[in-house]
C-alpha positions in Angstrom: 0.0 0.0 0.1 2.9 2.3 0.7 4.0 2.2 -2.9 0.6 3.0 -4.1 0.4 5.8 -1.7 3.6 7.5 -2.9 2.5 7.0 -6.5 -0.6 8.9 -5.6 1.4 11.6 -3.9 3.4 11.9 -6.9 0.2 13.1 -9.0 0.0 16.2 -6.9 1.8 19.2 -8.3 2.5 22.7 -7.0 1.0 24.6 -10.0 4.1 27.1 -9.9 6.5 24.3 -10.0 6.8 21.7 -12.7 7.9 18.8 -10.4 5.6 16.6 -8.1 5.4 17.4 -4.4 6.8 14.0 -3.3 10.1 14.6 -5.4 10.2 18.3 -4.3 10.5 16.7 -0.6 7.3 18.4 0.7 6.1 15.1 2.2 7.7 14.7 5.6 5.6 11.7 7.0 3.3 9.2 5.8 1.9 7.0 8.6 -0.5 4.2 8.1 -2.3 2.6 10.9 -3.7 -1.0 11.4 -7.1 0.3 10.2 -5.4 1.9 7.0 -6.0 5.3 8.2 -3.2 7.5 6.4 -1.8 10.6 8.3 0.5 12.8 6.2 2.7 15.5 7.5 3.5 17.8 4.6 5.1 21.3 4.1 5.0 24.0 1.5 8.1 25.5 -0.3 7.2 28.9 1.2 4.8 29.8 4.2 3.0 32.2 1.9 2.3 29.7 -0.8 -0.9 30.6 -2.8 -2.2 27.2 -2.7 -1.6 26.7 0.9 -5.3 26.2 1.7 -5.8 23.8 -1.1 -2.9 21.6 -1.4 -3.6 19.3 1.7 -7.0 18.6 -0.1 -5.4 17.7 -3.1 -3.1 15.3 -1.1 -6.0 13.8 0.8 -8.1 13.2 -2.4 -5.1 11.7 -4.3 -4.3 9.3 -1.4 -8.1 8.6 -0.6 -8.2 6.9 -4.1 -5.7 4.4 -3.2 -7.6 1.1 -3.0 -7.8 0.0 0.7 -7.2 3.4 2.4 -10.0 4.1 4.8 -9.3 7.8 5.6 -6.6 10.4 4.9 -5.8 13.5 6.9 -2.8 15.8 5.6 -1.4 18.4 7.8 0.8 21.3 7.0 3.8 21.6 9.2 6.7 24.2 8.8 9.3 22.5 11.2 11.7 21.6 9.8 11.6 24.3 7.2 11.6 23.1 3.8 14.9 23.7 1.6 16.3 22.7 -1.7 18.3 19.9 0.0 15.0 18.0 0.4 14.5 17.7 -3.3 15.3 14.4 -5.0 17.7 14.1 -8.0 14.6 13.8 -10.3 13.3 17.2 -9.1 16.7 18.9 -9.4 16.9 17.5 -13.1 13.3 18.7 -13.7 14.0 22.1 -12.3 17.7 22.5 -13.8 19.1 23.2 -10.3 22.4 21.2 -10.1 
């Protein structure tokens, strides 16, 4: 189920950045309990992100579509603060940030 959840997270994009939020390193924690309820801690590239109010819903909707998931709660956290070191190599290539 974890791989399917990661695949679902990779379908969510910040509209201003052409890389998915998983590869950007915006997902800090994914916890699946015994009843298949999923709790996600995520962050944003900047606290003033214009989609801050919408992005947790996008994440919840994407993960809720994974077969077997009972419920999803995405929470935005800012500790630790996001920085570019959290990006995957794939994200760096996509953004030409080497």
